[in-house]
N, C-alpha and C positions, 0 to 999 in steps of 0.2 A: 213695740219696738224695744230694743235693748240699746240704750245710749251709752255704751261702754266707751270710755275715753282711754284709748291706748296711748301711753305717754312714756317718756324715758326719764321722768323725774327721779325715779329710783336709782338711776345711774349717775345722777348729777352729784357733784362734790360741793358741800357747803362747809367752808372752813371759817371758824370764828376764833378770834384772838384779839390781843391788844393792838395789833397793828395790821391785821389783814382779815377781810371777809370776802369770800368769792362764791359766785354762782358759776360753776364750771360748765364747760361744754360736754356733750355726750361723748362716750368713748368711740374711737374710730371703729369702722366695720359696718356690718349690715344695718345695725340700728341707726347709725349716723346717716346712712344714705337716705333713710325715710324721714329724717328730721329736716324741715325746710330751711331752718336757720338756727344757729346757736349763738348765745350771748354769754360772754365771760365778764361779769361785773365784780370788780375788786375794790374794796376800800383799802387804799394804800396807807393813808395816815389818818388817825382819828384822835381828837382831844375832847375835852369836856363838853364843848358846844359846837364843834365843827369837824369837818372831815374833807378829804380829797378822795376821788374815785377815778379809776380807769376802766373803760368799757371797750371790749373787743367784740365786733359783730362778724360772724361768718355766714355767708350766703351760700346755701346748698341748692338753691333754685336757679332759675334762669338769670342771665346777666341783667344788671340794672344800670341805668344812667343817672338815677337819683334814688335816694333812700330816706326813709323816715322810721325811726325807732321810738316806740312808746312804752312807758311803764307807769305804774302808780305806787306810791309809798303807803305803807300801812300806818306810819307814824307821822310826825310833823316836819319831816325833812324839807328843807327849802334850798334849791339850787341858787347860788349867788353869782356864779361866773363859770365860764368853761372855755375849752379850746378844741380846735379841730372839728367842731360841730356848732350849729346854731341851736341853742337849747332854750325852750320856754316852758314855763310851768303854770298850770291852772289848778289851784287847790292841791290835791295829791297827785294829779296827773302830769307827767313830764313827756315832752316830745323833743327828740333830738333829730335834726335834719342835716344833711350834708352841707359842707361848704362848697364853693364853686370848684375847688381844686380836688375834692375827694368824692364826687358823686358817683363815679364809675365803680361798680362793684361786680366783678366777674363771678360766674358760677364757680363755687369753691374758694372764692376770694374773701379777704377779711379787711376790715377797716377799724381803726381805733380812734377814740376821743377821750377827753377827760373833763372833769369839772370839780369845783369845790362847793361845799354847802354847809348848812347849819342843821342842828337837830336838838331835840330835847327828849329825855327819856331814853328809849332804845333807838338804835340805828339799823333796823333790820334790812336785809337784802330784799329788793322787790321780788314778789312771787312769780310774776309773769311779764314777759316782754313780747311785743309784736313788731315785726318788720314789715312795713307797708300793709298792715292789717292781718298778717299771718302770724300765728302764735309760734314763737321759737321754742326750742328745747322740748318739743312735743312731736311724737310720731304722727305723721300725717296720713298714715294708712297705706302708703305706697309700697310697703314691703318691709322686710327686716324683722328684727326681734321685737317683742313686746316688752317694754321696760317696766310695766306695772301701771297702776292707776294714777291719774292726775285729776285736777279739779277745774281746769279752765282750758279744755282741750281745743285742738284745732280741727283739721278736716278728716279725722279718722271716720271710717264708714263701717256699718254693720252689713250683714248679708242682704238686707232689704234695699240697700243703696242710700240709707239715711246717713247723714254726717252728724258728728257730735254737736257742732256749733254751726248752724246754717249760714251764719254771717261771715265765717272765715273764707277768705279768698273769693268773695263774691261782691258784686255791685248790689245796690238796693234800689228798688223801683222809685222813680221820680214821678209822682202823680201830676200829669200835665194840667189838670184843672186847678189844683192848688198852685202849681208853678206859675200859671198864667195870672192868677190873682196877685201873687207875690211880685212878679215882674212888672205888673202895672202900677205898683206903688213906687214913688220916688225912692231910689236907692235899693229897691227890692231885688234887683238883678244880682246883688251880692249873695243872696241866699236862695234864689228861686230854683237853683239846681240841686238843692238838698232833698234827700228822700224823706217822704212823709207817708204815714199810713192812710189807707182808704177805709173810711168808716161806713160799714153796712148797717145803718141804724134804723132800717125799716124794711119790710118785705119789698116795697117798691124799688129800693136802691139796687136790688139784684139785677133788675132789667134796666134801671135808670129812671130817674124822675125829672120831669119837666126838661127833657132834652139833655140831661146830664149823662155821663158815661155809666154804663152798667158794669157788672162784674166781668163779663166776657170782654167788653171793650178794654177794661184795664188789663186783663190778662193778655189780650192780643197785642196791646201796646207794649207790655212787659217783654213779650217775645222779641219785639223789635229792639228794645233797649238792651236786651240780653246779649245779642250777638253771639259770639263763639264762647263766651265765658259763662260764669255762673251769676245768677241774679236772684235776690230775695224780694218777694212781694209781701208787704205787710197789710193784713186785713184785720180790722176791728169788728169782732162779732158782738153785736150790741142790740138786742131786741127782745130780751126776756119778758115774759108776762109780768105786769106790775113793776116795770123797770124803774130803777132809782127810787126805791121806797122811802128813803130819808131825805130826798130833795124833790124839787118840783120842776126845775129848769130843764131837765132832760128826761122827763116822763115820756113814755113811749106809746105806741099805738095799741099794744095788746093789754087786755085786762088781766087781773090776777089769776083767773082760772083758764086762760087761753093757752094752755100748755100744748094741746094738740095742734093748734095753728102754728105755734112756734116750731114744733118738730116737723110738721108736714109742709108748711108753706114757707118756712124760712130756712131752717137748717138743711132739710133734704134737698131743696133746689141748689143751695150753695155747694153741698157735698157732690151733687151730680155734676155741676160745672167743674169743680176742682178735680174730679175723677177723670175728666176727659183726657185721653192719652195725648192730645195736642199740647197739654200744659205739663206733661210729666217732667220736662226738663227744667221747670221753674221750682224754686224753693219757696214754699208758701208759709209765712210766719203768721199765725192767727193769735190775736190778743182776745182772750175769751171773757166777755161780759164784765167790763169795768164796774166796780163798786158793788157787785151783787153779793157774793159770799161774805165779804167784810161787813156788809149791812146786817147779815144774819147774826154775826158775832157780837156786834156792839149796839145795834139799834132795834132789837127785836124782843125786848122784855127785861124789866127789872132795873132799869137805870133812867136817869133824867134825860137821856138822849133817845129813849124809845119812841117810835112812832107806831101808830095803829097800822099803817100800811106795811111796815116791816114785820110787825107781829103777825099779820095775815100771811105774808109770804113765807115766814118760817113755819107757820102752822100747816099751810097747804103743801109745802115741800116743792113748789114749782120752780124756785130758783135752783134747788139742788137737782131736781129731775132734768131741768133744761140744760144746765151746765154739763151734767153727766152725759146727756144725749149728744150734745155738741162735741164733747171730748171723744166719745166712742165713734161717732160717724166721721168726724174729720180726722181723727187719729188713725183710722183704718187706711187712709190714703198715704202711700209711702213718702210722698214729697211734701207733706203737711207737718208743721211743727207747732203744736199748741202751747201757748204761754198763758197761764191763768193769771188774772188780775189779783194782786195782793195788796191793794191800797198803798199806804205810805207810812213812814215812821211816825208821823204826827197823828195817825189814826190807830195803828196796831202796835206801836212801839213798846208799850208796857207789857210785861210778861203776862199780866192778867188778861190781855187781849190777844197777844201773839200766840201763846200756847194753845188756847181754844181755836184760833184761826188755823193753825197747822192741823189740828184734829179735824176741823171742818173741811179743809182742802183734801186731806187724805180720805175722808168719808166719801166726798163727792167723786174722787178719782178712783174709787173702788166699788161703787154701787151702780145700779141701773145700767149694767153692761159696760161701764167704763173700767179702765185699768190704768195703773201708774205708767204703763208703757205708752199710753196715749198722751202723756204729758212730757213735753220737751223742757219746760221750765216755767218760770213765773215772771211777771213784770210788776215793777213798783213805780209809783209816782205818776201813773197814767193821768194825763190832763191836769197835773197838779204842779205846785211851785216849790216844793221842798228842795233845798240845795243838795247837789250830788255829794259834795264833801264840805265840811266846815273847817277851813284851814287854821283858824285862830283860836279855837277852843275844842276840847275833847270832853266826852262824858265823864272821864276819870279825873278831870281837873278839880281843884278846890281853891277857894278864896277865903282867907281868914277862918279856916276851919270848916267852911261850908262847901259841900260838893255842888257842882253846877246843876246837878239834878234837883237841888232845892230852889233853883231860880224860877221866877215866874214863867219865863219862856219855856224852859225844858219841862217843868212841872212833873218831876220824878220819872220822866221817860228814860228808857234804857239806851236810847240812841239820839243823836243830834243831827244826823244826815242820812241820805238815802243809801249811800254805798255801804256804810257799816250795817245799816238795817238789812239790806239785801243779802249781804254775806252771812250775817247771823241767821236770818230766816232760812237761807239755803242749808246751813248746817242742821237746823232743826228739822227741815223737811226730809233731808236724807236720813236722819236718825228715826224719823217717823215711818220710813218705808219707801220714800221716793228714790229713784235711781241715783247712784253716786255721780252720774254725769249731768244731773239737773243743772241747767243754766239759768241765769237771771238777766233780765233786761231792765234798764232804767230809762224812763222818759225824761230827757233833758231839754225838751223843746222850749220851756219857758222858766227855767230855774237858774239862769245865769246871774241875775242880780248884780249887773255891772252899773256903770254910770257913776255920777258924782257921789251918790250915797253909799257906794261900796266901801266897807272898811279896808284899811291897808295894814292892820295889825290887831293885836289883841286889845280888848277893852281894859279900862283902868281897874286896879285892884282895890278900889274903895269899897266895893260890895260885890257879892256874887251876881246880883242883877246888873250892875254897871259893867262887870266883866263880860257877861254873856251878851247883853244888848249892845255894848260898844264894839264887839268883835264879830258878831254873827253876820254871815253873808245874807241869809234869808231875812229880808227887811219887812216882812209882813207884820201887821199889828198883832196877829195871833196865828199860831200854826194851823188852827182849824179853818182859817179863811181860804176859800177855794175859787171864788168867782171873779174873773177879769181883774186880777190884782194890780193895783196901782204901783208903779215902780219896777215891775218885773222886766226881765230881759231874756233874750235868747240864751240858752245854755250851751254846753259842749255840743259841737257838731256831731252828727252820727258817726260812731267809731266802733270798730270791731275789737272785742276782747280787751277792754281797757284795763281790767283788773282781775284778780283771782276770782273765779266763779261767775264773772259777769260776761255773758255772751256778747252784749253790745250796749252802747248808749244809742237810743233811738229817738226819733221825733214822732211819737205816737199821736199826740195832739197836734194837728197842723197849726203852726203859729198864725195868728190872725183870725182864727175861727172863734167866735164868742162862746163863753161858757153858759150864758143865759142873759136874758134881757133885764135891764136895770129898772124897767117899769113894765106893767102888764101890757102885753100885746096879743090881741086875738089872733089865733092861728088854727090851721087844720092839721098840724103836725103832732098834736097830742102834748105839746110842751106848755107847762104851767109857768107861773111867775113865782120865783123864789126870792124872798126878801134878802137872802144872803147875796144877791146880785144888785141890791139897792144900796147905793153909797150913803143914803140917809138913815139906814136901819142901824139900831143899837145892838144887834146881835142876839144870840140865844145860848143855851147851855153848851152847844158844841164848840162855840168859839169864846167861851168864858164871858159871854155878854159884852163883847167888845165891838167897836165899829167894824164893818165888813171889809173896808179897804178896797171896795169894788170901784171900777171906773164908771163914770156916768155915760148916758146915751148909748148903751150897748144894745145890739139887736138880739134876736132869738138865738138860742144855742145852735151852734153849727154854722150860723150865717157870718159873712165876712164883716170884720170889725176893723176898719182902716186905722182908726186912732190907736187901737191896741197894737196893731202890727208895727206902726211907726214907733211906739214906745219900746216894743220888744227889740227892734233893731237899735234904737238909741242906747238902750241899757244892756246890749249884748255883752256876754263875757264867756270866752275870750272876745274882745272887741272885734267888730267887723272892720275890714280894711277901708 
């Protein structure tokens, strides 16, 4: 496929000066007619630490009775008050919704609001705006002139019927099995309607295990949820030979050499079902093999994090063969969008890891029959806890002459949160040969870090460690801790096109499903006991020999963990109603 993003950004006006910055609307005419909405964002007054801004939204789609505009800041801007809209901010993400008196927005109509805020450093105009989930200032493919390339496109299509970002202007499938678990918990009805991914983590899950829904059951239910609109179904493809070579909690059913079984008994049946014309109207977002390729980069030889199992998988090539096969088979289906797992900033954020990872991703996407055209994008933070954004410190900050990269927490990493990591990774991927329309997903299911432990401002300037530890949203003991983390909370709710280059925030890991058991539990699921899930364990090289921060009394990976779900709701950020 060719994921060209037809946009009108080239026609936008960006005016910078001492008193005015504006992101102008597209010029009138044919191009404007194919832009679903336009946003005029103007900084009217600006001083050393603050500014006021006026925003005008024009709706070119169908009439609305209520509206919600979203954007994200690249810097540390903070909205402190506003008028003619209800404005809330979480990290860098801002949402403005109508007041009771200005919710009506006719087709072709406009509405304006304003606010005041603070900033440090630069005060750049946001790169992307979405109105009710639809990206503004971007050609939606309905006709008119092509205004040039963009990087966070909307619903433009190519001749195959693919859209640039499958999440734009679409609902996302609510897994009824997860929803029932959530609704059965006290207070769980507040989130039980959120969309979560379906994990196909064994051959048996394709038809259903122990009375659970199979793939066709989910797709048939999705058709009902779809109605007359568009709907995305999120599937996690997760059954490689020798799966999870650097961990034990999520080991799988296939041995290191079982590549033929993976291809013929797992990927082929999934591809056959997804190819059924009955499901051609669904948009299928596949998250391809979490943790697999990143393990080949960091844990397969020559470092203190090396494991024998990862060394074996690198030597036999079956991770690469399996992922390439999945990309090629699934990518050939017009309504399937493959997103390759790209770990998280606390794993690959150092250039010594990230650059080899990009090379590995490109290799796998261009061998064994696969093509970069089979890749819609990448996903970061899958089933992990790294903060989407860190609002109170940046990687460029310094304290007493020391950069935050020298802090124990950051440990010379080039990134401190997932959004900056995802955007930088995307730039490197495009430079390496992936399509310029490549999009990123961020799993925000468990990275909210709200509750009483959440910082409300920057840390003290007494030392670089005090500054980082006092202000960081991510409250883990170490960024390498990954199993059932104590203190974690639900993160941003699933959101379409929240920032430049980001296709969506998603809940890939269903909240409330365990990462692994805190003690050894005999099972027939191929899942081992990983000491990183044991709250009494003192750690290893991957987490700097720190305590694990894991919750006690956890069940096997993928099983419902009520205590964790209750904690996630309690510490949700944004908070639950």
